[in-house]
C-alpha positions as CSV (number, residue, x, y, z in Angstrom):
1,I,-5.5,-4.1,1.3
2,S,-8.5,-2.0,0.2
3,W,-8.9,1.7,-0.4
4,Q,-11.3,4.1,-2.1
5,S,-10.3,7.0,-4.3
6,P,-12.8,9.9,-4.6
7,A,-11.3,11.1,-7.9
8,A,-9.2,9.9,-10.8
9,S,-5.5,10.2,-10.1
10,W,-2.1,8.7,-10.2
11,Q,-2.1,6.3,-7.3
12,T,0.7,4.2,-5.5
13,L,0.4,1.7,-2.8
14,K,3.9,0.8,-1.3
15,I,5.0,-1.6,1.5
16,Y,7.8,-0.5,3.9
17,D,9.6,-2.3,6.8
18,V,9.9,-0.5,10.1
19,L,13.3,0.9,9.1
20,G,11.7,2.7,6.2
21,N,13.0,0.4,3.5
22,E,10.6,-0.1,0.6
23,V,9.9,-3.8,0.2
24,A,7.1,-3.9,-2.4
25,I,5.3,-1.8,-4.8
26,L,1.7,-3.0,-5.3
27,V,0.2,-0.3,-7.2
28,N,1.9,2.5,-9.3
29,E,-0.7,3.6,-12.0
30,Y,-3.3,6.0,-13.0
31,K,-6.7,4.9,-11.7
32,Q,-10.2,6.2,-12.0
33,A,-12.3,7.0,-8.9
34,G,-13.6,3.9,-7.1
35,K,-12.9,1.2,-4.6
36,Y,-10.0,-1.0,-5.0
37,E,-8.5,-4.0,-3.3
38,V,-5.1,-5.8,-3.9
39,E,-3.7,-8.9,-2.5
40,F,-0.3,-8.7,-0.7
41,D,1.9,-11.8,-1.1
42,A,4.1,-11.6,1.9
43,S,5.5,-15.0,1.5
44,N,9.2,-13.8,1.2
45,L,8.9,-11.5,4.2
46,A,9.7,-12.2,7.9
47,S,7.2,-11.8,10.6
48,G,7.0,-8.3,11.9
49,L,5.6,-4.9,11.7
50,Y,5.3,-3.3,8.2
51,L,3.8,0.0,7.0
52,Y,1.8,0.5,3.8
53,R,1.4,3.8,2.3
54,I,-1.4,4.8,-0.1
55,Q,-0.9,8.0,-2.3
56,S,-3.7,9.3,-4.5
57,G,-3.0,12.9,-5.9
58,S,-2.4,15.0,-2.9
59,F,-3.9,12.5,-0.4
60,V,-1.4,10.3,1.5
61,E,-2.1,7.8,4.2
62,T,0.1,5.4,6.0
63,K,-1.1,2.5,8.1
64,K,0.5,-0.3,10.2
65,M,0.3,-4.0,9.4
66,I,1.5,-6.9,11.5
67,L,2.7,-10.0,9.6
68,L,2.6,-13.2,11.7
69,R,3.9,-16.6,10.5
């Protein structure tokens, strides 16, 4: 999962199942402006639809991801 932050801020990247349950926190730290990429190890999750939410300062974006086994 990759994203770009235009300004330094506290950033979080969380994974949720379709019911809204948080299943993973991949990033939860202060980061400088720049491009970032993180690998998501989904080996313990079932196939299905998941959401990932990126929050950087006041910016929030949620996207869908499909996990197939």
